[in-house]
C-alpha positions in Angstrom: 95.1 78.4 111.6 94.8 79.4 115.3 91.3 78.0 115.6 92.5 74.7 114.0 95.4 74.4 116.4 93.0 75.0 119.3 91.3 71.6 118.6 94.5 69.5 118.4 92.8 66.2 118.8 90.5 66.7 115.7 93.2 68.3 113.6 95.8 65.7 114.7 93.6 62.9 113.4 92.7 64.8 110.3 96.3 65.5 109.1 96.9 61.7 108.9 94.3 61.4 106.1 96.0 63.8 103.7 99.1 63.6 101.6 100.2 67.1 102.5 99.0 70.4 104.0 99.7 73.8 102.5 100.5 76.8 104.7 100.4 80.4 103.3 103.7 81.5 104.9 106.9 80.0 106.4 105.8 81.2 109.8 102.5 79.3 109.6 104.4 76.2 108.5 106.7 76.5 111.5 103.8 76.7 113.9 102.2 73.6 112.4 105.5 71.7 112.5 105.9 72.7 116.2 102.3 71.6 117.0 102.4 68.3 115.0 106.0 67.1 115.0 105.1 63.6 113.8 103.6 64.9 110.6 106.2 65.8 108.0 104.3 66.9 104.9 103.7 70.6 105.5 104.7 72.9 102.6 104.4 76.5 101.8 102.6 78.2 98.8 102.5 81.9 99.3 99.7 84.1 97.9 100.7 85.7 94.6 100.2 89.4 94.5 101.5 91.2 91.5 101.6 95.0 90.8 100.7 94.2 87.2 97.3 92.8 88.3 96.5 95.9 90.5 94.7 98.3 88.3 94.0 101.5 90.3 93.0 103.9 87.5 93.1 107.7 87.9 90.1 108.2 90.1 90.6 109.5 93.7 87.7 107.4 95.1 88.2 108.7 98.7 87.2 112.3 99.2 90.3 114.6 99.4 88.7 117.0 101.8 91.7 117.9 104.0 91.3 115.0 106.3 93.9 112.2 106.6 92.3 109.2 104.9 92.7 106.0 106.9 91.7 102.7 105.2 91.0 99.2 106.4 90.0 96.4 104.0 88.6 93.1 105.4 85.6 91.3 106.6 83.4 92.7 109.4 84.1 89.7 111.6 85.6 89.4 115.0 89.1 88.1 114.0 89.6 91.2 111.7 89.2 93.6 114.6 86.7 96.1 113.3 85.8 97.0 116.9 89.5 97.9 117.5 89.3 100.2 114.4 86.1 102.0 115.6 87.5 102.4 119.1 90.8 103.8 117.7 88.9 106.2 115.5 86.9 107.4 118.6 90.2 108.1 120.4 91.6 110.0 117.4 88.4 112.1 117.1 88.4 113.0 120.8 92.1 114.0 120.4 91.3 116.4 117.6 92.9 114.5 114.8 91.7 115.4 111.3 91.0 112.0 110.0 88.4 110.0 108.2 88.5 106.2 108.5 87.1 104.2 105.6 86.3 100.5 105.8 85.9 98.3 102.7 84.2 94.9 103.3 81.1 93.3 104.6 80.4 90.5 107.1 78.5 89.2 110.1 79.4 92.0 112.5 78.1 94.8 110.3 75.1 95.6 112.5 77.3 95.6 115.7 79.9 97.9 114.1 77.2 100.2 112.7 75.8 100.5 116.2 79.2 101.3 117.7 79.7 104.0 115.1 76.3 105.5 116.0 76.9 105.3 119.8 80.2 107.1 119.5 78.9 109.7 117.1 81.4 108.7 114.4 79.0 108.7 111.4 81.2 111.4 109.7 84.5 109.8 110.9 84.2 106.1 110.3 82.6 105.2 107.0 81.5 101.7 106.1 81.8 101.4 102.3 80.6 97.8 102.0 82.0 95.2 99.7 83.8 96.3 96.6 84.7 94.1 93.6 87.8 96.2 93.1 89.4 97.5 96.3 92.6 98.7 94.7 91.5 102.3 93.9 90.7 102.6 97.7 94.2 101.5 98.6 95.6 104.0 96.1 93.5 106.9 97.5 94.3 106.4 101.2 97.0 108.1 103.2 97.5 105.3 105.8 96.5 101.7 105.8 95.6 100.0 109.1 95.2 96.2 109.8 93.6 96.0 113.2 93.2 92.2 113.4 93.2 90.0 116.4 94.8 87.2 114.3 96.2 87.0 110.8 98.1 84.2 109.0 99.1 86.1 105.9 97.2 89.4 105.3 97.1 90.0 101.6 95.7 93.5 102.2 99.0 94.5 103.9 100.9 93.3 100.8 98.6 95.3 98.5 99.0 98.4 100.6 102.8 98.0 100.6 102.9 97.5 96.8 101.1 100.9 96.5 103.6 102.5 98.9 101.2 103.2 101.7 102.4 103.5 105.3 101.0 100.5 107.3 99.9 100.1 110.9 99.3 96.5 111.9 98.5 94.9 115.2 101.0 92.3 116.4 99.8 89.2 114.5 101.8 86.3 112.9 101.1 87.8 109.5 101.9 91.3 110.5 105.3 90.3 111.9 106.1 88.3 108.8 105.5 91.2 106.4 106.6 94.3 108.4 110.0 95.3 109.7 108.8 97.4 112.6 109.7 101.0 112.3 111.1 100.6 108.8 108.5 99.1 106.4 105.6 99.7 108.6 104.5 100.0 112.3 103.5 97.1 114.5 101.6 97.7 117.7 99.8 95.9 120.5 96.3 94.6 119.8 94.6 97.5 121.5 92.8 100.6 120.2 95.0 102.9 122.3 98.2 101.6 120.7 96.6 101.6 117.2 95.6 105.3 117.5 99.0 106.3 119.0 100.8 104.7 116.0 98.5 106.5 113.6 99.4 109.8 115.3 103.1 108.8 115.1 102.7 108.5 111.3 100.8 111.8 111.1 103.5 113.7 113.0 106.6 112.1 111.6 107.4 112.3 107.9 110.3 110.0 108.4 
């Protein structure tokens, strides 16, 4: 969405050729309407996520070794903020936090992120699990879910984590704001590793 809006001339000419455009959330629809006030046929069809479809099984797929298990699910691409996650993990490690951060998903920045992990000595702290056909057992096994994205329209992973009653830390994106009531149904923070790590610490030290 953000990248489309950046090229308004192209997108403005394109919308005229279609009967309607579908947004994945009311917030996305509002952004489109604001940017293209002359086009009236924007509608919303939200992603459908049902607990009945989320089979997690009985297996505890993430090691229960005394460390707090942090999980991120998403592509290893810039907009998803994997670099923010690795930097936040480094800050937590240096601060003495007993955590292991697991990442499910592959993508074009795998080599870059792997190199960051090696440079920071996080091989035993930030674990790349690769792509998984069924990520739900990983959601079920984690203690905290983190969405470190630079931009999100409607992050289904946050919805899935919420369905499984996991505390969520999200950077301040359109999707994060639409799904989380800050301080009540999750925690929203600035798009910066220092703030992500501090909010994780907040969850670790505050049962409430």
